[in-house]
DOZA-925462 format. One record per residue (C-alpha): residue number from 0; residue in one letter; x, y, z. Coordinates in nm, 3 decimals. Layout:
N
+-----+---------+---------+---------+---------+
! num ! residuo !      xx !      yy !      zz !
+-----+---------+---------+---------+---------+
! NUM !       A !       X !       Y !       Z !
...
+-----+---------+---------+---------+---------+
***
This chain:
410
+-----+---------+---------+---------+---------+
! num ! residuo !      xx !      yy !      zz !
+-----+---------+---------+---------+---------+
!   0 !       M !  12.411 !   9.512 !   2.018 !
!   1 !       F !  12.572 !   9.732 !   2.295 !
!   2 !       L !  12.930 !   9.583 !   2.457 !
!   3 !       T !  13.113 !   9.759 !   2.729 !
!   4 !       R !  13.520 !   9.854 !   2.732 !
!   5 !       K !  13.687 !   9.916 !   3.060 !
!   6 !       F !  14.017 !  10.162 !   3.058 !
!   7 !       K !  14.223 !  10.292 !   3.359 !
!   8 !       L !  14.253 !  10.644 !   3.430 !
!   9 !       G !  14.464 !  10.675 !   3.728 !
!  10 !       R !  14.344 !  10.936 !   3.953 !
!  11 !       T !  14.317 !  11.310 !   3.887 !
!  12 !       D !  14.184 !  11.614 !   4.090 !
!  13 !       Q !  13.939 !  11.644 !   3.810 !
!  14 !       L !  13.820 !  11.340 !   3.869 !
!  15 !       D !  13.800 !  11.395 !   4.251 !
!  16 !       R !  13.586 !  11.673 !   4.216 !
!  17 !       L !  13.340 !  11.574 !   3.963 !
!  18 !       A !  13.319 !  11.227 !   4.189 !
!  19 !       R !  13.257 !  11.447 !   4.478 !
!  20 !       R !  12.996 !  11.670 !   4.326 !
!  21 !       A !  12.809 !  11.341 !   4.199 !
!  22 !       G !  12.843 !  11.202 !   4.565 !
!  23 !       D !  12.658 !  11.533 !   4.706 !
!  24 !       L !  12.382 !  11.520 !   4.442 !
!  25 !       W !  12.345 !  11.174 !   4.522 !
!  26 !       S !  12.303 !  11.228 !   4.878 !
!  27 !       T !  12.079 !  11.538 !   4.845 !
!  28 !       V !  11.815 !  11.304 !   4.632 !
!  29 !       A !  11.840 !  11.028 !   4.906 !
!  30 !       K !  11.814 !  11.271 !   5.214 !
!  31 !       W !  11.500 !  11.464 !   5.049 !
!  32 !       H !  11.317 !  11.122 !   4.945 !
!  33 !       W !  11.329 !  10.969 !   5.254 !
!  34 !       R !  11.213 !  11.312 !   5.441 !
!  35 !       F !  10.923 !  11.324 !   5.237 !
!  36 !       V !  10.807 !  10.941 !   5.327 !
!  37 !       D !  10.880 !  11.014 !   5.687 !
!  38 !       R !  10.684 !  11.332 !   5.731 !
!  39 !       Q !  10.451 !  11.336 !   5.480 !
!  40 !       G !  10.421 !  10.998 !   5.362 !
!  41 !       Y !  10.461 !  11.064 !   5.013 !
!  42 !       W !  10.706 !  10.913 !   4.751 !
!  43 !       L !  10.873 !  11.182 !   4.536 !
!  44 !       S !  10.884 !  10.996 !   4.149 !
!  45 !       K !  11.195 !  11.038 !   3.980 !
!  46 !       G !  11.078 !  11.297 !   3.734 !
!  47 !       Q !  11.004 !  11.527 !   4.054 !
!  48 !       S !  11.323 !  11.457 !   4.175 !
!  49 !       Q !  11.518 !  11.550 !   3.881 !
!  50 !       K !  11.304 !  11.893 !   3.864 !
!  51 !       M !  11.390 !  11.992 !   4.199 !
!  52 !       Y !  11.742 !  11.878 !   4.286 !
!  53 !       C !  11.897 !  11.794 !   3.949 !
!  54 !       K !  11.840 !  12.111 !   3.728 !
!  55 !       G !  12.126 !  12.332 !   3.751 !
!  56 !       H !  12.332 !  12.141 !   3.971 !
!  57 !       E !  12.679 !  12.306 !   3.944 !
!  58 !       G !  12.960 !  12.127 !   3.825 !
!  59 !       L !  12.783 !  11.871 !   3.618 !
!  60 !       H !  12.648 !  11.848 !   3.307 !
!  61 !       S !  12.261 !  11.811 !   3.349 !
!  62 !       Q !  12.232 !  11.517 !   3.187 !
!  63 !       S !  12.490 !  11.364 !   3.399 !
!  64 !       A !  12.293 !  11.511 !   3.718 !
!  65 !       Q !  11.989 !  11.334 !   3.580 !
!  66 !       A !  12.175 !  11.008 !   3.580 !
!  67 !       V !  12.282 !  11.015 !   3.935 !
!  68 !       A !  11.896 !  11.047 !   4.015 !
!  69 !       D !  11.841 !  10.749 !   3.774 !
!  70 !       S !  12.055 !  10.557 !   3.973 !
!  71 !       F !  11.922 !  10.603 !   4.309 !
!  72 !       Y !  11.579 !  10.531 !   4.179 !
!  73 !       D !  11.672 !  10.206 !   3.982 !
!  74 !       S !  11.819 !  10.123 !   4.327 !
!  75 !       L !  11.499 !  10.221 !   4.470 !
!  76 !       K !  11.303 !   9.992 !   4.195 !
!  77 !       A !  11.550 !   9.676 !   4.251 !
!  78 !       W !  11.458 !   9.694 !   4.623 !
!  79 !       R !  11.093 !   9.707 !   4.611 !
!  80 !       K !  11.050 !   9.446 !   4.346 !
!  81 !       K !  11.236 !   9.205 !   4.614 !
!  82 !       R !  11.031 !   9.288 !   4.864 !
!  83 !       D !  10.723 !   9.242 !   4.676 !
!  84 !       N !  10.841 !   8.923 !   4.585 !
!  85 !       G !  10.914 !   8.844 !   4.932 !
!  86 !       K !  11.289 !   8.852 !   4.921 !
!  87 !       Y !  11.369 !   9.171 !   5.123 !
!  88 !       E !  11.498 !   8.985 !   5.446 !
!  89 !       G !  11.864 !   9.131 !   5.537 !
!  90 !       L !  11.788 !   9.401 !   5.241 !
!  91 !       C !  11.754 !   9.781 !   5.290 !
!  92 !       P !  11.663 !  10.014 !   5.021 !
!  93 !       P !  11.923 !  10.287 !   4.948 !
!  94 !       Y !  11.917 !  10.566 !   5.213 !
!  95 !       K !  12.305 !  10.622 !   5.287 !
!  96 !       Q !  12.422 !  10.957 !   5.175 !
!  97 !       K !  12.769 !  10.930 !   4.953 !
!  98 !       R !  13.093 !  11.112 !   4.959 !
!  99 !       Y !  13.174 !  11.009 !   4.603 !
! 100 !       F !  12.981 !  10.870 !   4.337 !
! 101 !       K !  13.032 !  10.763 !   3.945 !
! 102 !       I !  12.982 !  11.006 !   3.700 !
! 103 !       Q !  12.796 !  10.958 !   3.406 !
! 104 !       W !  12.772 !  11.086 !   3.061 !
! 105 !       K !  12.511 !  11.023 !   2.748 !
! 106 !       S !  12.538 !  11.075 !   2.413 !
! 107 !       P !  12.488 !  11.426 !   2.384 !
! 108 !       A !  12.763 !  11.528 !   2.642 !
! 109 !       T !  13.044 !  11.347 !   2.445 !
! 110 !       R !  13.193 !  11.403 !   2.107 !
! 111 !       L !  13.464 !  11.264 !   1.965 !
! 112 !       R !  13.733 !  11.572 !   1.834 !
! 113 !       D !  13.902 !  11.551 !   1.506 !
! 114 !       D !  14.202 !  11.512 !   1.671 !
! 115 !       G !  14.133 !  11.190 !   1.859 !
! 116 !       V !  14.009 !  11.324 !   2.168 !
! 117 !       L !  13.702 !  11.244 !   2.366 !
! 118 !       R !  13.537 !  11.558 !   2.490 !
! 119 !       L !  13.333 !  11.467 !   2.818 !
! 120 !       S !  13.094 !  11.793 !   2.895 !
! 121 !       N !  13.022 !  11.933 !   3.257 !
! 122 !       G !  12.801 !  12.188 !   3.140 !
! 123 !       R !  12.891 !  12.554 !   3.055 !
! 124 !       G !  13.134 !  12.695 !   3.236 !
! 125 !       N !  13.285 !  12.419 !   3.362 !
! 126 !       K !  13.612 !  12.242 !   3.233 !
! 127 !       P !  13.536 !  11.951 !   3.024 !
! 128 !       V !  13.721 !  11.584 !   3.075 !
! 129 !       L !  13.932 !  11.515 !   2.775 !
! 130 !       I !  14.082 !  11.189 !   2.724 !
! 131 !       D !  14.284 !  11.050 !   2.449 !
! 132 !       W !  14.059 !  10.776 !   2.253 !
! 133 !       P !  14.224 !  10.497 !   2.081 !
! 134 !       S !  13.965 !  10.442 !   1.830 !
! 135 !       D !  13.757 !  10.626 !   1.576 !
! 136 !       R !  13.472 !  10.452 !   1.695 !
! 137 !       E !  13.253 !  10.724 !   1.945 !
! 138 !       P !  13.090 !  10.580 !   2.275 !
! 139 !       K !  12.731 !  10.573 !   2.324 !
! 140 !       R !  12.746 !  10.627 !   2.694 !
! 141 !       V !  13.002 !  10.698 !   2.934 !
! 142 !       E !  13.082 !  10.629 !   3.297 !
! 143 !       I !  13.391 !  10.711 !   3.547 !
! 144 !       G !  13.427 !  10.517 !   3.849 !
! 145 !       W !  13.616 !  10.410 !   4.138 !
! 146 !       D !  13.756 !  10.076 !   4.075 !
! 147 !       G !  13.915 !  10.022 !   4.451 !
! 148 !       D !  14.266 !  10.159 !   4.319 !
! 149 !       Q !  14.243 !  10.394 !   4.039 !
! 150 !       Y !  13.934 !  10.570 !   3.833 !
! 151 !       E !  13.802 !  10.344 !   3.583 !
! 152 !       L !  13.674 !  10.453 !   3.216 !
! 153 !       R !  13.358 !  10.225 !   3.111 !
! 154 !       A !  13.255 !  10.325 !   2.765 !
! 155 !       Q !  12.941 !  10.157 !   2.595 !
! 156 !       Y !  12.930 !  10.142 !   2.218 !
! 157 !       E !  12.734 !  10.016 !   1.923 !
! 158 !       V !  12.858 !   9.745 !   1.732 !
! 159 !       E !  12.725 !   9.548 !   1.452 !
! 160 !       E !  12.715 !   9.173 !   1.394 !
! 161 !       N !  13.000 !   9.162 !   1.148 !
! 162 !       E !  13.004 !   8.776 !   1.028 !
! 163 !       E !  12.720 !   8.596 !   0.915 !
! 164 !       S !  12.623 !   8.245 !   1.060 !
! 165 !       Q !  12.797 !   7.960 !   0.832 !
! 166 !       G !  12.468 !   7.730 !   0.856 !
! 167 !       D !  12.167 !   7.677 !   1.017 !
! 168 !       R !  12.256 !   7.396 !   1.275 !
! 169 !       K !  12.104 !   7.373 !   1.634 !
! 170 !       V !  12.298 !   7.278 !   1.930 !
! 171 !       G !  12.141 !   7.253 !   2.313 !
! 172 !       V !  12.368 !   7.409 !   2.615 !
! 173 !       D !  12.351 !   7.259 !   2.935 !
! 174 !       L !  12.531 !   7.449 !   3.211 !
! 175 !       G !  12.688 !   7.281 !   3.481 !
! 176 !       E !  12.906 !   7.338 !   3.788 !
! 177 !       R !  13.126 !   7.040 !   3.714 !
! 178 !       H !  13.155 !   7.112 !   3.357 !
! 179 !       L !  13.088 !   7.439 !   3.311 !
! 180 !       A !  12.878 !   7.381 !   2.944 !
! 181 !       T !  12.803 !   7.060 !   2.775 !
! 182 !       V !  12.657 !   7.092 !   2.427 !
! 183 !       Y !  12.470 !   6.879 !   2.172 !
! 184 !       V !  12.557 !   6.958 !   1.823 !
! 185 !       E !  12.251 !   6.880 !   1.568 !
! 186 !       G !  12.350 !   6.535 !   1.431 !
! 187 !       G !  12.459 !   6.360 !   1.749 !
! 188 !       E !  12.829 !   6.527 !   1.834 !
! 189 !       N !  12.859 !   6.624 !   2.195 !
! 190 !       I !  13.114 !   6.894 !   2.327 !
! 191 !       S !  13.217 !   6.959 !   2.696 !
! 192 !       V !  13.387 !   7.261 !   2.844 !
! 193 !       H !  13.558 !   7.160 !   3.146 !
! 194 !       G !  13.558 !   7.377 !   3.462 !
! 195 !       G !  13.828 !   7.244 !   3.650 !
! 196 !       R !  14.051 !   7.553 !   3.641 !
! 197 !       L !  13.749 !   7.773 !   3.777 !
! 198 !       R !  13.678 !   7.512 !   4.068 !
! 199 !       S !  14.050 !   7.507 !   4.170 !
! 200 !       L !  14.051 !   7.911 !   4.168 !
! 201 !       R !  13.709 !   7.871 !   4.362 !
! 202 !       R !  13.904 !   7.636 !   4.630 !
! 203 !       Q !  14.223 !   7.881 !   4.688 !
! 204 !       H !  13.981 !   8.218 !   4.720 !
! 205 !       N !  13.790 !   8.035 !   4.973 !
! 206 !       R !  14.121 !   7.900 !   5.138 !
! 207 !       T !  14.305 !   8.227 !   5.104 !
! 208 !       L !  14.021 !   8.424 !   5.264 !
! 209 !       S !  13.950 !   8.215 !   5.538 !
! 210 !       N !  14.330 !   8.211 !   5.653 !
! 211 !       L !  14.366 !   8.581 !   5.616 !
! 212 !       R !  14.031 !   8.643 !   5.759 !
! 213 !       S !  14.133 !   8.419 !   6.091 !
! 214 !       K !  14.473 !   8.622 !   6.118 !
! 215 !       I !  14.290 !   8.943 !   6.068 !
! 216 !       D !  14.022 !   8.870 !   6.367 !
! 217 !       R !  14.341 !   8.803 !   6.602 !
! 218 !       K !  14.423 !   9.182 !   6.546 !
! 219 !       E !  14.337 !   9.471 !   6.679 !
! 220 !       K !  14.086 !   9.697 !   6.479 !
! 221 !       G !  14.273 !   9.967 !   6.324 !
! 222 !       S !  14.599 !   9.880 !   6.399 !
! 223 !       R !  14.930 !   9.865 !   6.170 !
! 224 !       R !  14.899 !   9.508 !   6.142 !
! 225 !       W !  14.537 !   9.470 !   6.107 !
! 226 !       K !  14.551 !   9.722 !   5.796 !
! 227 !       R !  14.842 !   9.554 !   5.637 !
! 228 !       L !  14.648 !   9.222 !   5.661 !
! 229 !       V !  14.312 !   9.362 !   5.515 !
! 230 !       R !  14.506 !   9.512 !   5.255 !
! 231 !       A !  14.683 !   9.174 !   5.145 !
! 232 !       K !  14.343 !   9.037 !   5.166 !
! 233 !       D !  14.163 !   9.273 !   4.898 !
! 234 !       R !  14.468 !   9.259 !   4.680 !
! 235 !       L !  14.478 !   8.844 !   4.696 !
! 236 !       A !  14.052 !   8.844 !   4.651 !
! 237 !       K !  14.089 !   9.082 !   4.371 !
! 238 !       K !  14.345 !   8.883 !   4.177 !
! 239 !       I !  14.208 !   8.556 !   4.180 !
! 240 !       R !  13.850 !   8.766 !   4.049 !
! 241 !       N !  14.071 !   8.851 !   3.768 !
! 242 !       Q !  14.204 !   8.511 !   3.719 !
! 243 !       I !  13.827 !   8.338 !   3.692 !
! 244 !       K !  13.698 !   8.661 !   3.471 !
! 245 !       D !  14.047 !   8.550 !   3.233 !
! 246 !       F !  13.918 !   8.213 !   3.241 !
! 247 !       L !  13.565 !   8.291 !   3.187 !
! 248 !       H !  13.648 !   8.478 !   2.852 !
! 249 !       K !  13.884 !   8.287 !   2.707 !
! 250 !       V !  13.668 !   7.955 !   2.737 !
! 251 !       T !  13.365 !   8.111 !   2.574 !
! 252 !       T !  13.549 !   8.277 !   2.311 !
! 253 !       R !  13.698 !   7.926 !   2.225 !
! 254 !       L !  13.378 !   7.758 !   2.262 !
! 255 !       A !  13.158 !   8.022 !   2.056 !
! 256 !       N !  13.435 !   8.005 !   1.767 !
! 257 !       V !  13.396 !   7.595 !   1.781 !
! 258 !       L !  13.037 !   7.632 !   1.740 !
! 259 !       H !  13.112 !   7.883 !   1.451 !
! 260 !       E !  13.314 !   7.627 !   1.263 !
! 261 !       R !  13.056 !   7.367 !   1.292 !
! 262 !       R !  12.819 !   7.584 !   1.130 !
! 263 !       T !  12.557 !   7.687 !   1.412 !
! 264 !       G !  12.322 !   7.913 !   1.374 !
! 265 !       T !  12.096 !   7.866 !   1.660 !
! 266 !       V !  12.193 !   7.821 !   2.041 !
! 267 !       V !  11.945 !   7.716 !   2.311 !
! 268 !       V !  12.102 !   7.753 !   2.644 !
! 269 !       G !  11.932 !   7.602 !   2.963 !
! 270 !       D !  11.711 !   7.823 !   3.173 !
! 271 !       L !  11.862 !   7.806 !   3.544 !
! 272 !       A !  11.690 !   8.133 !   3.697 !
! 273 !       G !  11.606 !   8.111 !   4.067 !
! 274 !       I !  11.830 !   7.802 !   4.106 !
! 275 !       R !  11.997 !   7.894 !   4.417 !
! 276 !       E !  11.697 !   7.966 !   4.611 !
! 277 !       R !  11.580 !   7.575 !   4.542 !
! 278 !       I !  11.892 !   7.433 !   4.634 !
! 279 !       G !  11.958 !   7.246 !   4.976 !
! 280 !       Y !  12.272 !   6.971 !   4.963 !
! 281 !       G !  12.446 !   7.078 !   5.280 !
! 282 !       D !  12.724 !   7.335 !   5.389 !
! 283 !       R !  12.995 !   7.261 !   5.130 !
! 284 !       M !  12.806 !   7.158 !   4.870 !
! 285 !       N !  12.572 !   7.496 !   4.865 !
! 286 !       Q !  12.900 !   7.688 !   4.893 !
! 287 !       R !  13.005 !   7.552 !   4.550 !
! 288 !       L !  12.635 !   7.596 !   4.378 !
! 289 !       H !  12.638 !   7.974 !   4.524 !
! 290 !       Q !  12.975 !   8.039 !   4.361 !
! 291 !       W !  12.882 !   7.900 !   4.050 !
! 292 !       A !  12.945 !   8.135 !   3.783 !
! 293 !       Y !  12.640 !   8.013 !   3.539 !
! 294 !       S !  12.492 !   8.357 !   3.515 !
! 295 !       K !  12.849 !   8.507 !   3.379 !
! 296 !       F !  12.972 !   8.232 !   3.173 !
! 297 !       E !  12.579 !   8.217 !   2.954 !
! 298 !       H !  12.609 !   8.639 !   2.946 !
! 299 !       M !  12.967 !   8.603 !   2.781 !
! 300 !       L !  12.873 !   8.314 !   2.545 !
! 301 !       N !  12.521 !   8.514 !   2.449 !
! 302 !       Y !  12.674 !   8.810 !   2.313 !
! 303 !       K !  13.008 !   8.594 !   2.144 !
! 304 !       A !  12.774 !   8.409 !   1.969 !
! 305 !       Q !  12.545 !   8.713 !   1.838 !
! 306 !       L !  12.862 !   8.890 !   1.760 !
! 307 !       R !  12.929 !   8.560 !   1.525 !
! 308 !       G !  12.605 !   8.553 !   1.359 !
! 309 !       M !  12.438 !   8.300 !   1.607 !
! 310 !       T !  12.110 !   8.342 !   1.769 !
! 311 !       V !  12.058 !   8.244 !   2.121 !
! 312 !       E !  11.743 !   8.135 !   2.288 !
! 313 !       R !  11.672 !   7.985 !   2.624 !
! 314 !       A !  11.471 !   7.666 !   2.751 !
! 315 !       S !  11.367 !   7.532 !   3.053 !
! 316 !       E !  11.616 !   7.269 !   3.225 !
! 317 !       A !  11.352 !   7.091 !   3.447 !
! 318 !       Y !  11.430 !   6.741 !   3.425 !
! 319 !       T !  11.638 !   6.738 !   3.111 !
! 320 !       S !  11.915 !   6.506 !   3.268 !
! 321 !       Q !  11.663 !   6.257 !   3.421 !
! 322 !       T !  11.474 !   6.218 !   3.105 !
! 323 !       C !  11.542 !   5.949 !   2.819 !
! 324 !       P !  11.574 !   6.123 !   2.525 !
! 325 !       N !  11.489 !   5.786 !   2.329 !
! 326 !       C !  11.203 !   5.665 !   2.521 !
! 327 !       K !  11.137 !   5.970 !   2.730 !
! 328 !       H !  11.119 !   5.763 !   3.053 !
! 329 !       R !  11.232 !   5.938 !   3.337 !
! 330 !       H !  11.538 !   5.825 !   3.585 !
! 331 !       K !  11.731 !   5.987 !   3.785 !
! 332 !       P !  12.113 !   5.871 !   3.738 !
! 333 !       S !  12.353 !   5.844 !   4.045 !
! 334 !       D !  12.674 !   5.918 !   3.870 !
! 335 !       R !  12.803 !   6.109 !   3.574 !
! 336 !       D !  12.648 !   5.852 !   3.366 !
! 337 !       F !  12.296 !   5.786 !   3.207 !
! 338 !       D !  12.177 !   5.404 !   3.174 !
! 339 !       C !  11.787 !   5.404 !   3.084 !
! 340 !       P !  11.668 !   5.093 !   3.263 !
! 341 !       K !  11.378 !   5.101 !   2.991 !
! 342 !       C !  11.546 !   5.089 !   2.646 !
! 343 !       S !  11.915 !   5.057 !   2.780 !
! 344 !       F !  11.997 !   5.377 !   2.641 !
! 345 !       K !  12.340 !   5.505 !   2.763 !
! 346 !       G !  12.506 !   5.801 !   2.732 !
! 347 !       H !  12.686 !   6.142 !   2.918 !
! 348 !       R !  12.443 !   6.268 !   3.167 !
! 349 !       D !  12.521 !   6.624 !   3.083 !
! 350 !       A !  12.482 !   6.539 !   2.720 !
! 351 !       V !  12.157 !   6.364 !   2.738 !
! 352 !       G !  12.062 !   6.717 !   2.913 !
! 353 !       A !  12.153 !   6.932 !   2.640 !
! 354 !       R !  11.997 !   6.719 !   2.384 !
! 355 !       N !  11.676 !   6.737 !   2.580 !
! 356 !       I !  11.724 !   7.122 !   2.607 !
! 357 !       L !  11.746 !   7.131 !   2.260 !
! 358 !       N !  11.454 !   6.926 !   2.205 !
! 359 !       K !  11.238 !   7.136 !   2.436 !
! 360 !       R !  11.314 !   7.419 !   2.239 !
! 361 !       Y !  11.252 !   7.240 !   1.892 !
! 362 !       P !  11.038 !   6.907 !   1.983 !
! 363 !       G !  11.027 !   6.685 !   1.676 !
! 364 !       N !  11.337 !   6.824 !   1.569 !
! 365 !       E !  11.515 !   6.503 !   1.546 !
! 366 !       P !  11.364 !   6.158 !   1.527 !
! 367 !       R !  11.389 !   5.898 !   1.809 !
! 368 !       G !  11.688 !   5.733 !   1.836 !
! 369 !       S !  11.874 !   5.923 !   1.569 !
! 370 !       T !  12.238 !   5.931 !   1.789 !
! 371 !       Q !  12.563 !   5.820 !   1.616 !
! 372 !       V !  12.554 !   5.525 !   1.747 !
! 373 !       A !  12.246 !   5.287 !   1.807 !
! 374 !       G !  12.082 !   5.315 !   2.136 !
! 375 !       E !  12.435 !   5.517 !   2.261 !
! 376 !       M !  12.519 !   5.869 !   2.287 !
! 377 !       A !  12.885 !   5.974 !   2.152 !
! 378 !       S !  13.130 !   6.063 !   2.428 !
! 379 !       P !  13.211 !   6.454 !   2.461 !
! 380 !       T !  13.471 !   6.587 !   2.357 !
! 381 !       G !  13.653 !   6.829 !   2.556 !
! 382 !       V !  13.713 !   7.205 !   2.531 !
! 383 !       R !  14.002 !   7.270 !   2.790 !
! 384 !       Y !  14.152 !   7.616 !   2.954 !
! 385 !       R !  14.524 !   7.671 !   2.868 !
! 386 !       P !  14.697 !   7.962 !   3.033 !
! 387 !       H !  14.839 !   8.118 !   2.751 !
! 388 !       M !  14.533 !   8.063 !   2.539 !
! 389 !       R !  14.470 !   8.413 !   2.308 !
! 390 !       C !  14.182 !   8.502 !   2.066 !
! 391 !       N !  14.186 !   8.509 !   1.741 !
! 392 !       P !  14.332 !   8.859 !   1.672 !
! 393 !       A !  14.133 !   8.905 !   1.362 !
! 394 !       S !  13.849 !   8.866 !   1.506 !
! 395 !       S !  13.956 !   9.070 !   1.837 !
! 396 !       R !  14.026 !   9.397 !   1.609 !
! 397 !       K !  13.644 !   9.384 !   1.533 !
! 398 !       T !  13.543 !   9.448 !   1.890 !
! 399 !       H !  13.854 !   9.545 !   2.064 !
! 400 !       F !  14.033 !   9.910 !   2.082 !
! 401 !       G !  14.369 !   9.718 !   1.986 !
! 402 !       G !  14.437 !   9.644 !   2.318 !
! 403 !       Q !  14.560 !  10.048 !   2.392 !
! 404 !       G !  14.453 !  10.193 !   2.688 !
! 405 !       C !  14.313 !  10.547 !   2.770 !
! 406 !       R !  14.491 !  10.835 !   2.939 !
! 407 !       P !  14.328 !  11.207 !   3.046 !
! 408 !       V !  14.456 !  11.507 !   2.814 !
! 409 !       G !  14.656 !  11.724 !   3.015 !
+-----+---------+---------+---------+---------+
***
């Protein structure tokens, strides 16, 4: 498994020059690709562009130059895929030229020296980037880009699953907007991850941006007051985004620890792919659902569960919250409780969905009616967010660099 860690580097003249050279190369690749299309009707391949424009590019390592072309053609491939699926309305292919662009180094261009300095090569005759590295683990891939305030280093490195699963129990996970996740543990226990803090941050984010945008619209574009309001808007939006990310990291870490303590071996998560294209519940509800961070939550839970030795699988979520797990009768509940009109089965709607997700992936895993109380599911226990919640220091040392930052040498 590969993990990514980010470190702030500030701003230096050397990084500015490298980013400018990468931006020039991106502009060259984009410009000539579309000239071939317009004048000759011919689409250059990635290999042809790398051979024509990236080979011997001054100031960058050969593989760093090739990575710029890789980024352009990855963006082009993503656009063509959406175009073929009929989702290209309002989307444009990558055609704009860039003044600056991120710099990437692959493993042949990186080397961790004995004195703890990470050396990033920029080709023969060019000064390398030297960074004090706070770990003895050498990264497989390094990227330096601009985060809005300063340069940021993103290091990708390989980690092993240091922990083994404590058991072979299976759990089903139903992702939601009101409750971020409701977990059904094999045997009858239900766990709910409350999302009130996230919803509060989203409301604060929307209210803050709305107020500042209305003030910005009343100012002359480019004026001193206009610029101050734009900077304030960007600063506050970034702060709230960081708070949301912190919240998601903390609740997923705690949930992964809870599942590990429950001797979980397999986690089955409901598949929500394409849900945003199917919703239509009015402006307010649609805004909430489109800001639903289910993908980030699932991604964080996925890799944190794998680091603890658990296997993560996916299953369809279709009608899981409307199907009785006892008699399989389909009934759409009107509130948070599921009350089957056929067999009088009762339970929390999201807990019913989590149990059905597990049964979809492993049919016949439990006999019918095998709940904690006959005809009724146990109420879920909660995993709540606390502002000063911290991860387990012992587990953090296995995947983090001890909380230290990086800095360029010299």
